[in-house]
N, C-alpha and C positions, 0 to 999 in steps of 0.2 A: 395361229397367233404366235408371233415370235416372242421368245423369252429373253429378258434382259436383266442383268444384275447391276444394280446401281450402288456405287460406293457412297455410303451415308456417313457424314461426319457429325451430324447433329446440328449443322448450320442451315441457313436458308437456301443456299445455292443447290446443294445436293437434294434437299427436300423438294424444291420446285422442279428439279430435273426429274425426280421420281414421279411427281404429280403430273407433269406434262406428258411423260412417256406412257403413263397409265391412261391418260385421256386420249392418247393417240392409238390406243388399242393393244399395246404391248402387255404381256404378262410380266409384271415387275416383281423383283425380289430385292430387298435391301440388304446390304452387307456392310458391316463396319470392321475395318482392320484395326485391331488393337496393336499399336506399334510401340507404345511407350508407357511406362508406369508400372512399378513393381516394388515389393518390399516397402510399402507405405508411401511411395512416391506418387505425386499427382499425375493423373493420366494426361497424355498429350491432348492439346486442343484439336487435334485432327481426329480423335476417336472418342467422342463423348457418347458412350454406349447407351446410357439411360435415355438421353435426349433422342438419339437415333431410333431406339426401339419405340419410344412414344410416338414419334412422327410416323413410323411404319404402321403402328396400330391405328392411328387416325386415318391413314391412307388405305387401310385394309389390304396391306400387302405383307407377304411373308418377310421374316427378318432373321438374319444369321450373323452373329458376331464371330470373329475369327482372330485368334491370337497369332501374331507374327512378329513378336518382339525380337526374337533371335535374328530373323532375316533383316529387320530394320537396323539392329545394332551393327550387323556385319556390313551392310551396304550403305548405311547413312551415317550413323553415329561415329563409328570408328574412322571412316574417311574424313568426316568433319573435324574430329579432334586432330588427326594426323596432319591435315592440311594447315591448320593454324600453327601446329608445332614446326611446320616447315616454312612458315612465313607467308602462307597463301590465304586467300579469302574464299571459302567454298560456297556453293549454292546447294544446300542439302535437299531442297524440295525437288530439284531436277533429278537427282539421283534416286530419290524416293519414288518419283513417278514411274520411272522405267523399271527399276529393279525390285520394288516392293509393291506399290499399289497395282500397277498393271500386271506385273508378273503373277501376283497372288490372285487378283480378281479373275484373270483369264483361267487360271488353274481351277478356281472355284466354279467358274462358268462351265467348264468341262465336267466337273463333278456333278453339278446340279442340272446339266443338260440345257444350258442357256446358249443362245445364239450370239448375244452381244454383252458387252459391259458398257457402263455409262457413268459419267461424272458431271459435276456441276461447274466445270471449267467454262470460261467465256472464250469460246473459239469455235471454228467450224472444222469438219473433216471432209475432204473432197477426194474422190478418185479421179485422177488426172488422165488426159488423153494418152499419156505414155504408160498407163497401167499402174502407176505408183500412187500411193496414198500420201497425203500431206495435210498438216493442220494449216488453216487459214485464219488470218486475223479477224477478231470479232468486229461486228458492225460498229461498236462504240469503243474507240481506241482506249479510252480511259480505263476500261476493264479488261482489255485484251490480255490473255494469259499464254499466248503461243510461245513466248520466250521460255517458259517453264516446261514446254512439251516437246522440245526439239529432239530429245533422245529417244522418243518412242519409235519402235521398230515398225516395219511394214506389216508384220503379222498382228501386232498390237493395234495399229491404226485400223486395219481392215475389219476388226471386230468391235470397234468403239463407236458409241453414239455420244454427241455433245449437244444437247437441245437448247443451250442458253446463248448461243452465238449471236442471236439477233437482239437480245434484250439489254437494257440498262439495269443497273443495280436497283434503282427505284422501281422499275417495272417488275423485277423479280420479287421485290418485297411486297408490292401490291398484289401480285398473284398469290403469294403465300397468305397475305392478310385475307383476301377474298375466299381462300380455301380453308380458313380457320386454323392455320398452322401456327403454333406458339412461337416459332423461331422467326416470324416475319420481320421483327425489328431487332434481332439479335446482333450485337456488335461484332465487327470483324476484328481479328487479331492480326497485327502486323509483325509480330515477333516470330522467332524460330519456334515451331510448335513443341519441340521436346525440351527446350530450355524453359521450364515452367516457373522457375524462381531464380532471382539473382542475375548476375552477369554471365555472359558466355565464358569469360575467363575462369570463373569459379566452376562452371560445368566442366571445362576442359581438365582442370586440376583434379576433379573428382572422378573422371572417367578415363583415365589413362594410367598405365603402369610404367610409362616412360618417364625419364627424368625431364622435368620442365626446363625450358630454356632459361638460363640465368641472366643476370644483368649484363649489359654490354654498352657499347658506345653509340650515342647519336653522332653522326658525322654529316658534314656537308658534301656536296657533289664532287669536291676535290679531295675528299678523304680526311679533312681536318676534323678533329674531335671537338664536339660542341658541348657534350655532357653525357649523362648516363641514362640509359633506359632500363625498364623493369623486366624485360623479357620480350622477345620478338612476337610471341603469341598474343600479346596484348595490344597490337597495333595492326592497322590495315592501311593499304595505299590510299591516299586521299584524305586521311584523317588529319584534322587540325586541332580539335578540342581534346583536352585530357592528356596532352603530351608531357606535362610537368616540367616544361623548360621554357624560359623566357629569353628570346633572342633580340627583342627590340623591333621585330617585324613579323608579320603573319607567316608562320612556318607550317609546312605540310609534309606528311610522310610521302616521299616520292619513290622509295624502293626499300625492300626488306631483304637483307642478305643473311640467310641462315648459316652459310658456311663460315662467315667471319663474325656472326652474331652482331651485326650492326643494323641500325635503322637510319636510312638516309633522309635528311630533311632538306627541303628546298622551297622555293617560292611557288605560287599557284601556277605560274607559267611553266614551271618544270614538270607539271603533271600532264601537259599536252603530249599526245602520242598519235602518230599518223600510221604506223605500221607495227603489227605484232603477229606472233605465231600462236596457233591453236593446236592442241593435241586431242586425241580421242574424239575425232570429228565423226558425227553421224549425219549422213546425207539422207534427206527425206524425199523431196519432190523430184530429185534427179539421182541417177546412179552416181557412185563415186567417180569423179572426173579422173582422167589419166594424168599421170605426172607431167607437170609443165603446162597443162592447159589453163589458161586464164579465163575467168568468168566474171562478168559484171553482176553486181547485186546491191542490195541495201543492207547494211550491217549495223548492229548495235552491240556494245560491249557491256551493257548493264541493263537490268530489267526496266528501269524507268527512263532510259535514254531514248532519244529519237533516232530512228534509223538514218544512216548517212550513206551516200553513194560510195561504193568500194569495189576493189578488184580482189578476187580470191584466187589462189593458185596452190595446188597440191605439190609439195616439195618431195625431194628424193627420199627423205627420212620419214615420210608419212605425215609430217606436220603440214598444216595449211597456213600459208601466208595471207594475211589480210592487210591490204593497203587502202586506207581511207583517202578519199579525195581531199578532205579537210580534217586536220587533227582534232581529236576530242580529248576531254579531260578525264583522268582517273581510270585508265586501263589497268586493271589489277589482276595479277596472276592468281589463278584459282577460280575467278569469276568465269562466266560463259559469254561467248560471242555467238550471236545468231544471225543467219543470213536469209534474206527474203528476196523473192522476185517481185516484179512490178504489180502482180495481182494480189500480193499479200500472203502467198504461200511460203511456208518455211522451206528453203532450199536445204538447209542443214545448220549445224552449229557445233561448237567444240569448246573445250576448256582452254582459257588463255594461259599459254606457257610463259611467255615473256614478251615485253616490248622489244622492238628492234630499232636501234639507232642507225640512221642512214647517213 
């Protein structure tokens, strides 16, 4: 009987993942990684230990909470704060998956003698004909979470099970209900799990020793001063609401310049981007292509964006150029772009460095 450690959040997805794996004959152990909450602060919504322990008791499986707040701060919170201070918009869940959740769960799997780790993500993991592992899009695209999983390594993928790839959310809730699990109709949170109260800008000011960016100029795309902004960390590319400036026409943040402390405003058309560069690219279904090799793929630059036909190319400086067949709106430095093949496997992905004006 193979042994598997399931990452338990206290929510319905991880609970049903554990339930299904036990039904399939695995020896299941639940683990909750406590990633946030100390000194009176509210725990993260990703690590509700009491709920997770109760679910494991109902499923009659062993349970082990594990503290990894220092690892989470180093690999998720600090980079999140620094990205905003540098005028970028980060994806903290992507960093957490590779450097905290999977890294720690596999470490615990080795300690407890488990063969696999598992999560409640909506995705598949396949071993391909070329011998590599890759995540594949879920059967129901509305719940697909492969965008958040592109950084997982070959070793991590080879030891991971994801039993929810074929299900809809309603089907998962029905399974939990039929199994008598109290989390069956628990609401999902759409917010950043560790920003438990207030706005993310308040969180940034409370969790950095650096001097916060001061006021600066709103400028148009020709550099003309339009007004004053409150600090670059309070804005994101694509933002329209809450700018605090009236120009007589709908204005959007089109670029943030941390060097000159300016926020560039333009029209919605100015947000369209057809080519951009990515850094820290992790290739999954294929080995890293040689410099100069061009490959066709489907790419998206935001989690909820539809993939578009594109050509990717590894550049001499290690960056990857992404040229979309048709421009899309809101390509934002700090966000991630993910590349898929026609079968829905993740070819790879990386962090958007900057748009390229051709």
